[in-house]
N, C-alpha and C positions, 0 to 999 in steps of 0.2 A: 539697882543699876541705872535705871532712868533717871534718878537724882544725880548719881555720882558714878560715872562709867570708870573712874579711877579707884574705885574701892577694891582693893584685893580681897577683903573678907567677903564682899558680895560676890565677886567672882567665884571665890572659893565655894561659898555656901550653894550657889546655883549649880556649880560643877558637882557637888555631892548630890543634890536633888536630881540632876540630870543622869548621873551615874546609877542611882537606885532605880531610875526607869528605863535603864538600859539604852539611853541616848548617849552612848559613849563617844562619839564624834563631837557632839556639842559639849559634853562634859569636858573632854580633853581641851577643847578650845578655851573653856573658862579656867581650867586649871593652869594652862600656860599663862593666861593673863594674870591670874592670882600669883604665879611663881615670879613674873616679871615685877609685879606691884609690891610683892612681899619677899624680897630676895634673901632675907635672913631666917625665913620659917620653912622648915622642912615637909610640912603637910600639904602645900600645893604641888611640890616636886614628887612626894611620894604617891599621892593619889594620881597625878599625872602618869606616872610609871605604871601604877596598878591597872588604870583604864587602858593604857597601851598594852600590857600583857593580856588583858581581856579580850583584846582585838588581835591577839597573836603577833604583836609587833615587838618582839623580844629585843632586837638590836636597837630600836628607837628608844625602848623603855631603860634599857641599861644606864645610861648617862644620867637619867632623872633619879633613879634609884642611888646611884653614886653620890650625886649632889645631896640627896636628902640625908644619906649616911654621913657625909661630911659636916653637914648642919646639925645633925643629932646623932653623934657617935655612940651616945649611950643607949638609943633606941635598938633594942635587939629584934623587934617586929621587923624594922626596916631592914636590918642587916641580913635577917634570915630570907626575906623576899629578894634581896639583891643576890644572896648566894644561890637561891633556886633559879633566879633569871640568868645568872652565869651558867649554871649547870645546863639549863635549857639552850642557852646560846652554843655552848660547846657540842651539844648533840646535834644542833642545828648545822653547825660548821661541818661536822662529819656527815651529815646527810647531804649537804650541799657539795662535798668533795665527791661523794659516791655518784650523784646526780650529774656532776660535771663529767665523769668518767662515761657514764651512760650516753650523755650528748656527744662525746668525743667518739664512742664506738657506733652510735646511732645518730649521725648528724642530720639525717633526713626525718627523724620522728618528731612530729609535733607535740606528741604526748610527752616526750622526754623534755623538750624545751618548756612546756607548760609547767611541769613538776618543778623543774629548776627555778623557774620565774617565781612560782608560789613560794618556795623556801626562801629564795633571795628576798622576797617581799617581806617575809617574817623576820628576817635577819636585818631589816632596814636598809638593804642595799637596792634601792628603788631604780636607780638609773640602770644598773645591771639587770634588774628584773624586767625592766620595760624593753631593752634589747632581746631578752630571751622571749618575751611575750610576742614581740614583732616578728621574731624569727618563727615561732610557732603558727602565727597567724598567717605569714608568707607560705610556709609549708602547707598549712591547712588548705590554702586557696589553689595550690598545685594539684590537689587531688582531683 
């Protein structure tokens, strides 16, 4: 990368190395760069999605799985993981709906707001998660 920061292959390979070392945030950054530099290759999108899933960021991972499937429709391994991510996202939506009900019933519960924030973050709904986190902090300070 020092010689050519525009090398999609170099970013991809470094992403693989970092992912193996559980340095997922760094790996994600390199898979993102590789995906931009190699827009016709499914592997950077796929590995980006897998790394996001490993960090429980299902909602953020889904479009990357979908792009990888679009680029390689014959790759059943990618399709299977996309299906699994969709199933997890559906379960997460159900959990979020239940947690919203809890927050409605218990609006002064910092714990309820924190639980909802965590689930929203996993679903990739970071702005809403931030609002719930802020409300939990505000409620916690009132105690």
